[in-house]
VOLUMTOR-486323 format. One record per residue: residue number from 1; chain; x, z, y of N, C-alpha, C in turn. Coordinates in steps of 0.1 Angstrom, whole numbers, always signed. Atoms other than C-alpha are relative to their C-alpha. Example, Ala and Ser with C-alpha at 12.3 -4.5 7.8 and 13.67 -1.06 7.14 Angstrom:
BEGIN
> k|c|n_xx|n_zz|n_yy|ca_xx|ca_zz|ca_yy|c_xx|c_zz|c_yy
> 1|A|+9|+0|-12|+123|+78|-45|+9|+0|+12
> 2|A|-9|+0|-11|+137|+71|-11|-8|+8|+11
! end
This chain:
BEGIN
> k|c|n_xx|n_zz|n_yy|ca_xx|ca_zz|ca_yy|c_xx|c_zz|c_yy
> 1|A|+2|+12|+7|+619|+742|-986|-15|-3|-1
> 2|A|+14|+4|+0|+585|+724|-982|-3|-6|-14
> 3|A|+3|+5|+13|+571|+720|-1017|-10|-10|-1
> 4|A|+10|+11|+0|+542|+698|-1008|-3|-4|+14
> 5|A|+3|+5|-14|+536|+677|-977|-15|+3|+2
> 6|A|+14|-3|-4|+503|+686|-959|-8|-13|-1
> 7|A|+8|+12|+1|+477|+661|-970|-10|-1|+11
> 8|A|+12|+2|-9|+450|+646|-947|-12|+6|-8
> 9|A|+11|-6|+7|+420|+668|-956|-10|-10|-5
> 10|A|+10|+9|+6|+395|+651|-979|-13|+0|+9
> 11|A|+12|+1|-8|+366|+662|-957|+1|-8|+12
> 12|A|-3|+9|-11|+382|+644|-928|-1|-14|-4
> 13|A|+1|+14|+5|+386|+612|-948|-15|-4|-4
> 14|A|+14|+3|+3|+350|+615|-960|-8|-3|+12
> 15|A|+7|+3|-12|+337|+617|-925|+3|-13|+6
> 16|A|-4|+13|-4|+357|+587|-915|-7|-11|-7
> 17|A|+7|+10|+8|+343|+567|-944|-15|+0|+3
> 18|A|+15|+0|-2|+308|+579|-937|-4|-7|+13
> 19|A|+3|+7|-12|+309|+567|-901|+1|-15|-1
> 20|A|-1|+14|+2|+319|+533|-914|-12|-6|-8
> 21|A|+10|+4|+10|+290|+532|-939|-14|+5|+3
> 22|A|+13|-5|-4|+261|+549|-921|-4|-7|+13
> 23|A|+4|+6|-12|+240|+531|-895|+1|+9|+12
> 24|A|-2|-9|-12|+248|+544|-860|-13|+6|+5
> 25|A|+13|-6|-4|+211|+550|-855|-5|+12|-9
> 26|A|+4|-11|+9|+210|+576|-883|+0|+13|+7
> 27|A|+2|-13|-7|+199|+611|-873|+12|+9|-1
> 28|A|-11|-8|+2|+231|+626|-886|+13|-6|+5
> 29|A|-12|+7|-4|+255|+601|-871|+8|+8|+10
> 30|A|-7|-8|-11|+264|+623|-840|+6|+12|-7
> 31|A|-5|-12|+6|+268|+654|-862|+13|-4|-8
> 32|A|-12|+5|+7|+293|+634|-884|+12|-2|+9
> 33|A|-10|+3|-10|+312|+623|-853|+6|+14|+5
> 34|A|-4|-13|-5|+314|+659|-840|+9|+7|-11
> 35|A|-7|-6|+11|+325|+672|-874|+14|-7|-2
> 36|A|-13|+7|+1|+352|+645|-876|+10|+4|+10
> 37|A|-9|-4|-11|+366|+655|-842|+6|+14|-3
> 38|A|-5|-13|+3|+368|+691|-853|+11|+0|-11
> 39|A|-10|+1|+11|+386|+682|-886|+13|-6|+5
> 40|A|-12|+6|-5|+410|+660|-867|+8|+9|+9
> 41|A|-7|-10|-8|+418|+687|-842|+7|+11|-8
> 42|A|-6|-10|+9|+424|+713|-869|+12|-6|-7
> 43|A|-11|+6|+7|+446|+689|-888|+12|-2|+9
> 44|A|-11|+2|-10|+466|+681|-856|+7|+13|+2
> 45|A|-6|-13|-2|+471|+718|-851|+9|+4|-12
> 46|A|-8|-3|+12|+484|+722|-887|+13|-8|+0
> 47|A|-12|+8|+0|+508|+693|-883|+10|+5|+11
> 48|A|-9|-6|-10|+521|+709|-851|+8|+12|-5
> 49|A|-7|-12|+6|+529|+741|-870|+10|-4|-11
> 50|A|-10|+6|+10|+546|+720|-897|+13|-2|+6
> 51|A|-13|+2|-7|+572|+711|-871|+8|+13|+0
> 52|A|-7|-12|-1|+581|+747|-867|+4|+6|-14
> 53|A|-3|-4|+14|+579|+754|-904|+13|-6|-5
> 54|A|-12|+7|+5|+606|+728|-909|+13|+6|+4
> 55|A|-12|-7|-4|+631|+750|-891|+4|+12|-8
> 56|A|-3|-12|+9|+629|+778|-917|+11|-4|-10
> 57|A|-10|+4|+9|+660|+779|-939|-5|-4|-14
> 58|A|+6|+6|+13|+653|+758|-970|+4|+8|-12
> 59|A|-4|-7|+12|+673|+780|-993|-6|+14|-1
> 60|A|+6|-13|+0|+653|+811|-984|-15|+0|-1
> 61|A|+15|+0|-1|+617|+800|-980|-6|-12|-7
> 62|A|+8|+11|+6|+594|+779|-1002|-14|+0|+7
> 63|A|+12|+2|-8|+564|+765|-983|-10|-8|-7
> 64|A|+11|+8|+6|+531|+754|-998|-11|-1|+10
> 65|A|+10|+3|-10|+506|+737|-976|-14|-3|-6
> 66|A|+14|+3|+4|+468|+734|-978|-3|+5|-14
> 67|A|+1|-6|+13|+465|+758|-1007|-14|+5|-2
> 68|A|+14|-5|+3|+431|+764|-1023|+0|+6|-14
> 69|A|+0|-7|+13|+429|+790|-1051|-14|+5|-3
> 70|A|+13|-5|+4|+400|+804|-1070|+2|+14|-6
> 71|A|+0|-13|+5|+395|+841|-1074|-15|+4|+0
> 72|A|+15|+0|+0|+358|+842|-1085|-5|-10|+9
> 73|A|+4|+10|-9|+352|+822|-1054|+13|-6|+6
> 74|A|-12|+6|-6|+376|+797|-1038|+3|+5|+14
> 75|A|-5|-3|-13|+397|+806|-1008|+11|-9|+4
> 76|A|-10|+11|-5|+418|+783|-986|+10|+7|+9
> 77|A|-11|-5|-9|+452|+791|-971|+7|-12|+6
> 78|A|-5|+12|-7|+465|+767|-945|+15|-2|-4
> 79|A|-14|+1|+5|+502|+775|-954|+4|+13|-6
> 80|A|-5|-13|+7|+518|+800|-977|+15|-1|-1
> 81|A|-15|-1|+0|+555|+810|-973|+4|+10|-11
> 82|A|-5|-10|+10|+572|+826|-1003|+15|+1|+1
> 83|A|-14|-2|+1|+606|+842|-1002|+2|+10|-12
> 84|A|-2|-10|+11|+623|+865|-1027|-4|+14|+3
> 85|A|+4|-13|-5|+613|+895|-1006|-15|+2|+3
> 86|A|+14|-1|-4|+577|+888|-995|-7|-13|+0
> 87|A|+8|+12|-2|+549|+863|-992|-7|+1|+14
> 88|A|+6|+0|-13|+533|+852|-959|-11|-10|+0
> 89|A|+12|+9|-1|+498|+837|-954|-1|-4|+15
> 90|A|+3|+5|-14|+493|+815|-923|-14|-5|+1
> 91|A|+13|+5|-4|+459|+810|-908|+2|-8|+13
> 92|A|-4|+8|-12|+464|+781|-883|-12|-4|+8
> 93|A|+11|+3|-8|+441|+776|-854|+4|-9|+12
> 94|A|-2|+9|-12|+440|+748|-828|-13|+1|+9
> 95|A|+12|-4|-8|+415|+763|-803|+5|+0|+15
> 96|A|-3|+0|-14|+415|+755|-766|-7|+11|+8
> 97|A|+7|-10|-8|+406|+779|-738|+6|+14|-1
> 98|A|-4|-14|+1|+407|+817|-737|-8|+7|-11
> 99|A|+6|-7|+11|+401|+838|-768|+0|+15|+4
> 100|A|+1|-14|-2|+389|+874|-762|-4|+7|-13
> 101|A|+3|-7|+12|+391|+897|-792|-6|+14|+3
> 102|A|+8|-12|-4|+365|+924|-787|+3|+11|-11
> 103|A|-3|-11|+9|+376|+958|-802|-12|+6|-6
> 104|A|+12|-7|+5|+341|+972|-805|-7|-8|-11
> 105|A|+8|+8|+9|+324|+943|-823|+9|-7|-10
> 106|A|-9|+7|+9|+355|+928|-840|-3|-15|+1
> 107|A|+3|+14|-2|+341|+895|-827|+10|-7|+10
> 108|A|-8|+8|-9|+358|+867|-807|-8|-8|+9
> 109|A|+7|+8|-10|+345|+851|-775|+10|-10|+5
> 110|A|-8|+11|-5|+359|+817|-766|-6|-5|+13
> 111|A|+4|+5|-13|+357|+806|-730|+8|-13|+3
> 112|A|-6|+12|-2|+364|+770|-723|-9|-9|+10
> 113|A|+7|+8|-10|+354|+748|-693|-12|+7|+6
> 114|A|+11|-8|-6|+333|+776|-679|-11|+5|-9
> 115|A|+10|-4|+9|+313|+781|-710|+6|+9|-11
> 116|A|-4|-10|+10|+315|+810|-735|-8|-1|-13
> 117|A|+7|+0|+13|+306|+812|-772|+7|+9|-10
> 118|A|-6|-8|+10|+312|+834|-801|+5|-9|-12
> 119|A|-6|+7|+11|+335|+821|-829|+5|+10|-10
> 120|A|-5|-9|+11|+348|+834|-862|+13|+6|+4
> 121|A|-12|-7|-3|+375|+859|-860|+11|-4|-10
> 122|A|-11|+5|+9|+407|+843|-874|+8|+11|-7
> 123|A|-7|-11|+6|+422|+877|-880|-8|+5|-12
> 124|A|+8|-4|+12|+393|+886|-903|+2|-10|-11
> 125|A|-2|+10|+10|+397|+853|-921|+14|+2|-7
> 126|A|-13|-2|+6|+434|+859|-926|+1|+12|-9
> 127|A|+0|-12|+9|+429|+894|-939|-8|-2|-13
> 128|A|+7|+4|+12|+403|+881|-963|+8|-8|-10
> 129|A|-8|+8|+8|+427|+855|-976|+11|+9|-6
> 130|A|-10|-10|+5|+454|+883|-980|-6|+8|-12
> 131|A|+7|-8|+10|+429|+904|-1000|-2|-8|-13
> 132|A|+3|+8|+11|+419|+875|-1022|+13|-4|-7
> 133|A|-13|+4|+6|+455|+864|-1028|+6|+12|-8
> 134|A|-5|-12|+8|+465|+900|-1039|-8|+1|-13
> 135|A|+8|-1|+13|+436|+900|-1064|+4|-11|-9
> 136|A|-4|+12|+8|+446|+865|-1075|+14|+3|-7
> 137|A|-13|-3|+7|+482|+878|-1082|-2|+10|-11
> 138|A|+3|-9|+10|+468|+907|-1102|-6|-7|-12
> 139|A|+7|+7|+11|+446|+884|-1122|+10|-8|-8
> 140|A|-10|+8|+7|+476|+862|-1131|+12|+8|-4
> 141|A|-10|-9|+5|+497|+892|-1139|+14|-3|+7
> 142|A|-12|+3|-7|+523|+884|-1112|+5|+14|+5
> 143|A|-6|-13|-5|+547|+913|-1102|-4|+2|+15
> 144|A|+5|-4|-13|+535|+931|-1071|+12|-2|+11
> 145|A|-9|+1|-11|+552|+923|-1038|-8|-1|+13
> 146|A|+7|+1|-13|+544|+925|-1000|-5|-13|+3
> 147|A|+6|+13|-5|+520|+898|-988|-5|+3|+14
> 148|A|+3|-2|-14|+518|+896|-950|-9|-12|+4
> 149|A|+9|+10|-6|+494|+875|-929|+3|-2|+15
> 150|A|-2|+3|-15|+497|+858|-895|-11|-11|+4
> 151|A|+8|+10|-7|+472|+839|-873|+10|-8|+9
> 152|A|-9|+8|-8|+492|+810|-858|-8|-9|+9
> 153|A|+7|+8|-10|+479|+795|-826|+9|-12|+3
> 154|A|-8|+12|+0|+491|+759|-826|+6|-4|+14
> 155|A|-6|+4|-13|+496|+755|-788|-1|+12|+9
> 156|A|-1|-12|-9|+507|+780|-762|-9|-1|+13
> 157|A|+10|+1|-12|+481|+768|-736|-12|+9|-3
> 158|A|+12|-8|+3|+455|+789|-755|+4|+15|+5
> 159|A|-3|-13|-5|+452|+823|-738|-7|+11|-9
> 160|A|+5|-10|+9|+448|+854|-760|-2|+14|+8
> 161|A|+2|-12|-7|+432|+886|-746|-8|+10|-9
> 162|A|+7|-10|+7|+418|+919|-759|-2|+12|+9
> 163|A|+2|-13|-7|+407|+954|-748|+13|+7|+2
> 164|A|-12|-9|-1|+433|+978|-735|+1|+10|-12
> 165|A|-2|-9|+12|+447|+998|-764|-2|-7|-13
> 166|A|+2|+8|+12|+439|+970|-789|+10|-10|-2
> 167|A|-10|+11|+0|+470|+950|-783|+8|-1|-14
> 168|A|-7|+0|+13|+483|+959|-818|-4|-12|-9
> 169|A|+4|+12|+8|+463|+930|-832|+9|-12|+2
> 170|A|-9|+11|-2|+489|+907|-817|+12|+1|-8
> 171|A|-11|+0|+10|+514|+919|-843|-3|-10|-11
> 172|A|+4|+10|+10|+495|+895|-866|-5|-13|+6
> 173|A|+4|+13|-7|+490|+867|-841|+11|-5|+9
> 174|A|-11|+6|-7|+516|+844|-827|-3|-14|+4
> 175|A|+1|+15|-3|+520|+810|-810|+10|-7|-10
> 176|A|-8|+8|+10|+535|+783|-833|+15|+0|+4
> 177|A|-14|+0|-4|+567|+782|-813|+8|+12|-3
> 178|A|-6|-13|+3|+574|+818|-822|+1|+3|-15
> 179|A|+1|-2|+14|+570|+813|-859|+14|+4|-7
> 180|A|-13|-3|+6|+607|+812|-868|+5|+14|+3
> 181|A|-4|-14|-4|+614|+844|-849|-8|+10|-7
> 182|A|+8|-10|+7|+585|+862|-865|+3|+1|-15
> 183|A|-5|+0|+14|+596|+852|-900|+13|+7|-2
> 184|A|-13|-7|+1|+631|+865|-893|-3|+15|+2
> 185|A|+3|-14|-1|+615|+898|-882|-6|+6|-13
> 186|A|+5|-5|+13|+596|+901|-915|+12|+0|-10
> 187|A|-11|+0|+10|+628|+892|-934|+9|+13|+3
> 188|A|-7|-13|-3|+645|+922|-916|-7|+12|-5
> 189|A|+8|-11|+5|+616|+944|-926|+1|+1|-15
> 190|A|+0|+0|+15|+617|+934|-963|+13|-7|-5
> 191|A|-13|+5|+3|+653|+931|-974|+4|+0|-15
> 192|A|-3|-1|+14|+652|+940|-1011|-6|-12|-7
> 193|A|+6|+12|+8|+648|+908|-1033|-7|+5|-12
> 194|A|+8|-3|+11|+620|+912|-1057|-1|-11|-11
> 195|A|+1|+12|+9|+621|+877|-1072|+15|-4|-2
> 196|A|-14|+3|+3|+655|+872|-1089|+1|-12|-9
> 197|A|-2|+11|+9|+670|+842|-1107|-11|-11|+2
> 198|A|+10|+11|+0|+643|+816|-1115|-14|+5|+3
> 199|A|+14|-6|-2|+614|+840|-1107|-7|-6|+12
> 200|A|+6|+6|-12|+609|+825|-1072|-6|-14|-3
> 201|A|+5|+14|+4|+606|+789|-1086|-12|+1|-9
> 202|A|+10|-1|+9|+584|+800|-1114|-13|+4|+7
> 203|A|+12|-5|-7|+560|+818|-1091|-6|-12|+8
> 204|A|+4|+11|-8|+558|+788|-1068|-6|-11|-8
> 205|A|+6|+10|+9|+552|+764|-1097|-14|+4|-5
> 206|A|+13|-5|+4|+523|+786|-1109|-10|-2|+11
> 207|A|+9|+2|-12|+508|+786|-1074|-4|-14|+1
> 208|A|+3|+14|-1|+510|+748|-1072|-9|-5|-11
> 209|A|+8|+4|+12|+496|+744|-1107|-15|+4|+2
> 210|A|+13|-5|-2|+466|+765|-1097|-7|-5|+12
> 211|A|+6|+5|-12|+460|+747|-1065|-12|-10|-3
> 212|A|+13|+8|+4|+424|+732|-1066|-6|-6|+13
> 213|A|+5|+6|-12|+417|+708|-1037|-15|-1|+0
> 214|A|+15|+1|-1|+381|+708|-1024|-4|-14|+0
> 215|A|+6|+14|-1|+360|+677|-1029|-15|+1|+2
> 216|A|+14|-3|-3|+327|+683|-1011|-9|-13|-3
> 217|A|+10|+11|+2|+296|+662|-1019|-5|-3|+14
> 218|A|+2|+2|-14|+295|+648|-984|-14|-5|+3
> 219|A|+14|+5|-2|+262|+630|-987|-10|+11|+0
> 220|A|+9|-11|+0|+245|+662|-996|+2|+9|+13
> 221|A|-3|-8|-12|+262|+680|-967|-9|-5|+12
> 222|A|+8|+5|-11|+244|+657|-943|-14|-6|-4
> 223|A|+13|+5|+5|+213|+650|-964|-2|-15|+1
> 224|A|+0|+15|-1|+221|+613|-966|-2|-6|-14
> 225|A|+2|+7|+13|+206|+593|-995|+10|-11|-3
> 226|A|-9|+11|+3|+229|+569|-1013|-5|-14|+4
> 227|A|+7|+13|-2|+204|+541|-1007|+3|-5|+14
> 228|A|-2|+6|-14|+212|+539|-969|+15|-2|+3
> 229|A|-14|+3|-2|+250|+537|-974|+2|-15|+1
> 230|A|-2|+15|-2|+261|+502|-961|+10|-4|-11
> 231|A|-8|+4|+11|+275|+484|-991|+7|-13|+4
> 232|A|-7|+12|-2|+301|+456|-992|+15|+3|+4
> 233|A|-14|-1|-3|+338|+450|-985|+2|-1|+16
> 234|A|-2|+0|-14|+349|+458|-949|+12|-9|+4
> 235|A|-11|+9|-5|+370|+432|-930|+11|+8|+6
> 236|A|-12|-7|-5|+405|+445|-923|+3|-4|+14
> 237|A|-3|+5|-14|+406|+425|-890|-11|+5|+10
> 238|A|+10|-3|-10|+372|+431|-873|-9|+11|-5
> 239|A|+8|-11|+6|+357|+458|-896|-15|-4|-4
> 240|A|+13|+5|+4|+326|+437|-903|-3|+2|-15
> 241|A|+4|-2|+14|+307|+445|-935|-13|-9|-1
> 242|A|-9|+2|+11|+302|+426|-958|+9|-13|+1
> 243|A|-7|+12|+2|+329|+401|-966|-6|-7|-12
> 244|A|+5|+7|+11|+321|+374|-990|+11|-4|-10
> 245|A|-10|+4|+10|+339|+367|-1023|+0|-15|-1
> 246|A|-1|+14|+1|+352|+332|-1021|+13|-3|-9
> 247|A|-10|+3|+10|+373|+320|-1051|+8|+13|-3
> 248|A|-7|-12|+3|+401|+346|-1054|+3|+9|+13
> 249|A|-2|-7|-13|+398|+360|-1018|-13|+5|+5
> 250|A|+12|-4|-8|+374|+378|-995|+1|-7|+13
> 251|A|+1|+8|-12|+362|+359|-965|-10|+7|+10
> 252|A|+9|-6|-11|+347|+374|-932|-6|-12|+8
> 253|A|+7|+11|-7|+321|+351|-918|-1|+3|+15
> 254|A|+0|-3|-14|+324|+369|-884|+12|-4|+7
> 255|A|-13|+3|-7|+361|+365|-876|+8|-10|-8
> 256|A|-6|+11|+8|+370|+339|-903|+13|+4|-7
> 257|A|-12|-5|+7|+396|+362|-919|-1|-1|-15
> 258|A|-1|-1|+14|+407|+358|-955|+9|+11|-4
> 259|A|-9|-11|+6|+421|+387|-976|-2|+0|-15
> 260|A|+0|-2|+15|+430|+391|-1012|-3|+14|-4
> 261|A|+0|-14|+5|+430|+429|-1012|-9|+9|+9
> 262|A|+8|-8|-9|+403|+440|-987|-9|+9|-8
> 263|A|+8|-9|+8|+384|+456|-1016|+7|+14|-3
> 264|A|-7|-13|+4|+411|+483|-1021|-4|+12|+9
> 265|A|+5|-12|-7|+401|+505|-991|-14|+3|-3
> 266|A|+14|-3|+4|+365|+501|-1002|-1|+8|-12
> 267|A|-1|-8|+13|+374|+516|-1036|+1|+14|+4
> 268|A|-3|-14|-4|+387|+547|-1018|-13|+5|+7
> 269|A|+12|-4|-7|+355|+548|-996|-11|+3|-10
> 270|A|+10|-2|+10|+333|+546|-1027|+2|+14|-6
> 271|A|-2|-13|+6|+349|+576|-1043|-1|+12|+10
> 272|A|+2|-10|-10|+350|+596|-1011|-14|+4|+2
> 273|A|+14|-2|-3|+313|+592|-1006|-9|+2|-12
> 274|A|+10|+0|+10|+296|+587|-1039|+1|+11|-10
> 275|A|-2|-11|+10|+311|+615|-1061|-5|-3|-14
> 276|A|+4|+4|+14|+304|+596|-1093|+10|-11|-5
> 277|A|-9|+10|+6|+324|+574|-1117|-5|-14|+4
> 278|A|+3|+13|-4|+325|+537|-1110|-1|-9|-13
> 279|A|+2|+9|+11|+311|+513|-1136|+0|-15|+5
> 280|A|+0|+14|-4|+312|+475|-1136|-13|-3|+8
> 281|A|+13|+2|-6|+275|+475|-1126|+0|+6|+14
> 282|A|+0|-7|-13|+280|+500|-1097|+10|-8|+9
> 283|A|-10|+7|-8|+311|+480|-1086|-7|-13|+5
> 284|A|+7|+11|-5|+289|+449|-1084|-9|+3|+12
> 285|A|+10|-4|-10|+263|+467|-1064|+7|+4|+13
> 286|A|-7|-6|-13|+287|+485|-1039|+8|-11|+7
> 287|A|-9|+10|-6|+310|+455|-1034|-8|-14|+2
> 288|A|+9|+11|-1|+281|+430|-1035|+6|-13|-6
> 289|A|-5|+11|+8|+295|+408|-1062|-10|-4|-10
> 290|A|+10|+5|+9|+271|+386|-1082|+5|-1|-14
> 291|A|-6|+3|+13|+294|+377|-1111|+6|+12|-6
> 292|A|-5|-12|+7|+300|+405|-1136|+14|-2|-4
> 293|A|-14|+2|+5|+332|+389|-1149|+10|+1|+12
> 294|A|-9|-2|-12|+347|+389|-1113|+2|+15|+2
> 295|A|-1|-15|-2|+338|+426|-1109|+9|+7|-11
> 296|A|-8|-6|+11|+353|+434|-1143|+14|-3|+2
> 297|A|-14|+4|-2|+385|+415|-1135|+6|+9|+11
> 298|A|-6|-8|-11|+390|+433|-1102|+2|+14|-4
> 299|A|-2|-14|+4|+384|+467|-1117|+12|+1|-9
> 300|A|-12|-1|+9|+410|+460|-1144|+13|-2|+7
> 301|A|-13|+2|-8|+436|+450|-1118|+4|+13|+8
> 302|A|-3|-12|-7|+434|+485|-1103|+3|+11|-10
> 303|A|-5|-10|+10|+452|+514|-1120|-9|+12|+2
> 304|A|+9|-12|-1|+421|+537|-1121|+0|+6|-14
> 305|A|+2|-7|+13|+416|+563|-1148|-13|-4|-6
> 306|A|+12|+5|+6|+391|+551|-1173|-3|+7|-13
> 307|A|+5|-6|+12|+370|+565|-1201|-11|-9|-6
> 308|A|+10|+8|+6|+347|+548|-1226|+5|-13|-4
> 309|A|-5|+13|+5|+348|+513|-1240|-11|-11|+3
> 310|A|+8|+12|-4|+334|+479|-1229|-10|+4|+10
> 311|A|+11|-2|-10|+300|+484|-1212|-2|+15|+3
> 312|A|+1|-14|-3|+303|+522|-1213|+12|+5|+8
> 313|A|-12|-4|-8|+336|+522|-1194|-3|+5|+14
> 314|A|+1|-6|-13|+337|+545|-1164|+13|+2|+6
> 315|A|-12|-1|-7|+364|+545|-1138|+0|+12|+10
> 316|A|-1|-12|-9|+377|+575|-1118|+12|-1|+9
> 317|A|-11|-1|-9|+400|+582|-1089|+2|+14|+3
> 318|A|-2|-14|-3|+414|+617|-1089|+2|+3|+14
> 319|A|-1|-3|-14|+413|+635|-1056|+14|-1|+6
> 320|A|-14|+1|-5|+451|+636|-1053|+4|-14|+3
> 321|A|-3|+14|-2|+452|+598|-1056|-7|-6|+12
> 322|A|+7|+5|-12|+427|+593|-1028|+9|+2|+12
> 323|A|-9|-4|-12|+454|+609|-1005|+13|-9|-1
> 324|A|-12|+8|+2|+481|+585|-1018|-1|-13|+9
> 325|A|+0|+13|-7|+491|+554|-998|-4|-11|-9
> 326|A|+3|+11|+8|+480|+520|-1010|+13|-8|-3
> 327|A|-13|+6|+4|+509|+505|-1029|-2|-12|-9
> 328|A|+1|+11|+9|+515|+472|-1045|+8|+3|-12
> 329|A|-6|-3|+12|+523|+477|-1081|+9|-12|-5
> 330|A|-7|+12|+5|+532|+442|-1091|-7|-12|+6
> 331|A|+7|+11|-7|+524|+414|-1067|-1|-13|-8
> 332|A|+1|+12|+8|+531|+387|-1093|-12|+1|-9
> 333|A|+12|-1|+9|+504|+401|-1116|-13|+3|+8
> 334|A|+12|-3|-8|+481|+410|-1087|-5|+14|-2
> 335|A|+5|-13|+3|+479|+446|-1098|+3|+9|+12
> 336|A|-1|-9|-11|+474|+473|-1072|-3|+14|-4
> 337|A|+4|-14|+3|+474|+511|-1073|-6|+5|+13
> 338|A|+7|-6|-11|+453|+532|-1050|+5|+14|+3
! end
């Protein structure tokens, strides 16, 4: 049973938003593009593994995706599988080429298109997550149980090699298409149920409750001042910024498109990039609206979390809602949720 669908990573969405709002001539533009490609590739690999996870018996396995827990420091688990007998941590990798796991250095050399480079050892990462998760269990006074780990290579075109005599490392490394078989192998190894009755559900509920999604300060990551972020509403047709507020609609002077709700994606982009609450004044500045009453009205038609009163009101968009689809709440009232 999949307990939570894998979300699009917030760092991926932040880089997409940043490329729309930073001048192409900026010194960090290419770095942002490269980073976005890496995040997209990693996410595609995880989604590929989700296909194979869906084949696991729903009545036996509870699956939690994109899990970030804190044990002194945060640690990220791509997927966690919980059964009554054992837990399984998945470290998912979407890496092209040949990976050579060097026994002497514990390093990994990736060769692709005739070029070689050293990369992080995914087995080391997976073992670290296993160690942190075991400590997290102790901290939360959860009953002890076996916690296994696997590195899952998302596509079988990736070639895995190591030194003679070091092949045992592949006991903890598989291709995605072999995931169902490997889980069945672990189930045969651990047959005694340690979580009985509602204990399985309670454990999973605790894990989900402790999940703490990362929300990086993306502008600091690339040393980009807020002042250079391109402000305004983006045209849904031609992507031109800014659109102009005309009566009760947004108008694009470039492609002549009208839209009543073009500001909604811009709300998401504001919170992805700025990492600060939205006030009426900031709304006016970011959306390039001259009339305060118009900005105030538009803010009130959005179901944002708010604190304060009148001029001190600040609006928030929790990270989990950034990942939600844009939905029409009540078209008659013109209210929208983000």
